[in-house]
C-alpha positions as CSV (number, residue, x, y, z in Angstrom):
1,M,83.4,136.8,62.0
2,A,84.0,134.6,64.9
3,T,85.9,131.3,64.7
4,T,83.9,128.1,65.3
5,N,87.2,126.1,65.6
6,P,87.2,124.8,69.4
7,Q,90.9,124.2,69.2
8,L,91.6,127.7,67.6
9,M,89.3,129.4,70.4
10,Q,91.3,127.9,73.1
11,Y,94.9,128.8,71.8
12,E,94.7,132.4,73.1
13,P,93.5,131.3,76.4
14,A,96.3,128.7,76.6
15,Q,98.9,131.3,76.0
16,Q,97.5,133.2,78.9
17,E,97.5,130.0,81.0
18,Q,93.7,130.1,81.4
19,Y,92.0,126.7,82.1
20,T,95.2,124.9,81.1
21,D,95.8,121.4,82.6
22,L,99.1,120.3,81.2
23,V,102.6,121.9,80.8
24,L,105.1,121.1,78.2
25,E,108.4,122.1,79.2
26,C,111.6,122.5,77.2
27,R,114.9,123.9,78.8
28,G,113.2,126.1,81.2
29,T,110.4,127.3,78.9
30,K,106.8,126.2,80.0
31,F,104.1,126.0,77.5
32,P,100.8,125.7,79.1
33,V,98.3,123.7,77.2
34,H,95.0,121.8,77.2
35,R,95.2,117.8,77.4
36,V,92.1,117.6,75.3
37,I,93.9,119.4,72.6
38,V,97.3,117.8,72.7
39,Y,96.4,114.0,73.8
40,P,94.4,113.0,70.6
41,Q,97.4,114.5,68.3
42,V,100.4,113.5,70.0
43,P,99.9,110.1,71.3
44,A,103.4,109.9,73.0
45,I,102.6,113.0,75.5
46,K,99.3,111.2,76.3
47,A,101.1,107.7,77.0
48,S,103.6,109.4,79.1
49,C,101.1,111.3,81.0
50,E,98.7,108.6,81.7
51,G,101.1,105.5,81.9
52,G,101.8,105.9,85.5
53,F,105.0,107.8,85.0
54,K,106.1,111.0,86.8
55,E,104.2,113.0,84.2
56,T,101.0,111.5,85.5
57,S,101.3,113.3,88.8
58,T,103.2,116.2,87.5
59,R,101.1,117.1,84.5
60,A,104.3,118.2,82.8
61,Y,105.7,116.7,79.9
62,S,109.5,117.6,79.3
63,F,111.2,117.7,75.9
64,V,115.0,117.4,75.8
65,S,115.8,116.8,72.2
66,V,114.5,119.9,70.8
67,E,114.6,123.6,70.9
68,P,111.9,125.6,72.9
69,S,111.1,127.3,69.7
70,T,110.3,123.9,68.1
71,V,107.8,123.0,71.0
72,G,106.4,126.7,70.6
73,L,105.6,125.8,66.9
74,L,104.2,122.3,67.8
75,V,101.7,124.0,70.2
76,E,100.7,126.7,67.7
77,Y,100.4,123.7,64.9
78,L,98.2,121.8,67.7
79,Y,95.6,124.6,68.4
80,T,95.9,126.3,64.8
81,G,96.6,123.3,62.2
82,N,99.5,125.6,60.9
83,Y,102.5,127.2,62.1
84,S,103.9,130.5,61.0
85,K,107.5,130.6,61.5
86,K,110.4,129.0,59.8
87,T,112.1,126.7,62.1
88,E,115.6,125.9,62.6
89,E,114.9,122.4,64.0
90,R,114.6,119.3,61.8
91,D,112.4,116.4,61.6
92,N,109.6,118.0,63.7
93,G,106.8,115.9,62.3
94,D,108.7,112.8,62.6
95,Y,109.7,113.5,66.1
96,F,106.3,114.3,67.2
97,D,104.8,111.7,65.2
98,I,102.1,113.9,63.7
99,Q,101.1,112.8,60.1
100,P,99.1,116.0,59.5
101,L,102.1,118.0,60.4
102,R,104.4,116.0,57.8
103,D,101.6,116.9,55.3
104,L,101.7,120.4,56.0
105,V,105.3,120.3,55.4
106,H,104.5,118.8,51.9
107,V,102.1,121.5,51.3
108,K,104.6,124.5,52.1
109,V,107.2,123.0,50.0
110,N,104.7,122.4,47.2
111,E,103.8,126.0,47.3
112,V,107.4,127.3,46.7
113,L,108.1,124.8,43.9
114,T,104.8,125.4,42.0
115,T,105.0,129.3,42.1
116,P,107.7,131.0,39.7
117,W,111.0,130.1,40.3
118,S,113.0,132.1,43.1
119,P,116.0,130.9,44.4
120,A,115.8,132.7,47.7
121,R,112.5,131.3,48.2
122,F,113.7,127.7,47.7
123,V,116.5,128.4,49.9
124,D,113.9,129.4,52.5
125,V,112.1,126.2,52.1
126,I,115.0,123.8,52.4
127,D,114.8,123.6,56.1
128,V,111.0,123.0,56.0
129,A,111.5,120.1,53.6
130,F,113.9,118.5,55.5
131,Q,111.9,118.6,58.8
132,V,110.4,115.4,57.5
133,N,112.0,112.0,56.9
134,D,110.7,111.7,53.4
135,E,113.3,110.3,51.0
136,T,111.0,111.6,47.9
137,L,110.6,114.9,49.2
138,H,114.5,115.0,49.6
139,N,115.1,113.7,46.3
140,L,112.8,116.2,45.0
141,M,114.9,118.9,46.7
142,V,118.0,117.7,45.2
143,T,116.7,117.5,41.8
144,T,115.6,121.0,41.9
145,V,119.1,122.0,43.0
146,L,120.4,120.2,40.3
147,N,118.1,121.7,37.8
148,H,118.7,125.3,38.8
149,L,122.5,124.6,39.8
150,D,123.5,127.7,37.8
151,D,121.3,130.0,40.4
152,F,123.2,128.5,43.1
153,I,126.7,128.2,41.9
154,H,127.7,131.9,40.8
155,P,130.9,133.7,41.8
156,D,129.3,136.9,41.9
157,R,126.5,136.1,44.0
158,P,126.9,133.2,46.3
159,S,124.1,131.4,47.6
160,E,123.3,131.0,51.4
161,L,122.3,127.2,50.2
162,F,126.1,126.6,49.6
163,S,127.8,129.0,52.0
164,D,130.6,126.5,53.0
165,E,133.7,127.0,50.7
166,L,134.4,123.4,50.5
167,C,130.9,122.6,49.6
168,Y,130.7,125.5,47.0
169,R,133.8,124.2,45.2
170,V,132.9,120.7,44.9
171,L,129.6,121.7,43.5
172,K,131.3,124.1,41.3
173,S,133.6,121.2,40.0
174,L,130.5,119.0,39.6
175,E,128.7,121.8,37.5
176,D,131.7,122.1,35.1
177,D,131.9,118.5,34.6
178,L,128.1,118.3,34.1
179,K,128.5,120.9,31.3
180,V,131.3,118.8,29.7
181,A,129.2,115.7,29.7
182,R,126.2,117.6,28.3
183,E,128.4,119.2,25.4
184,K,129.5,115.4,24.8
185,V,125.9,114.1,24.8
186,Q,125.0,116.8,22.3
187,G,128.0,115.9,20.0
188,L,127.0,112.2,20.2
189,A,123.5,113.0,19.4
190,L,124.6,115.3,16.3
191,E,126.6,112.3,14.9
192,L,124.0,109.7,15.4
193,Q,121.7,112.2,13.3
194,K,124.2,112.2,10.6
195,A,124.7,108.6,10.5
């Protein structure tokens, strides 16, 4: 079945540099794109390219604060409305100021949190969750770790999440303190019931 999404139809030609009229550059890597796709979704690029800056004449926009892989994911998102790879970069939705990209991060995180619990899948989604500057989402991730701390702080199977030895020891100590505190609370609750 043929796609009717005009953006998606232009994604493959853009990858082959067909009919493109703008280049996104990052550390020597060039991403040919269509202004009609990029400008409506990324106002900062449009403003630079139409505001009398050097980008106006060169039809090239340079990224200096991110990796080329991140710009590649941005291009994929602009054309497809999704991105397929996990990224090492953070704050993509905020850096590019694209609300739908921030929303997509929320969807991907919620997919992991609403399926049966898997520490490995959760570790994979951590990077995605911290791509956006969203305190509520970050707090949700912290709460999830705290609720499943036993899955991450286990001497027989150390987690990728806390691979740093100091971090592991601090969290292990906090876990032990938490267990003692819970036991005290249970004891006090029993005493109150007896009284």
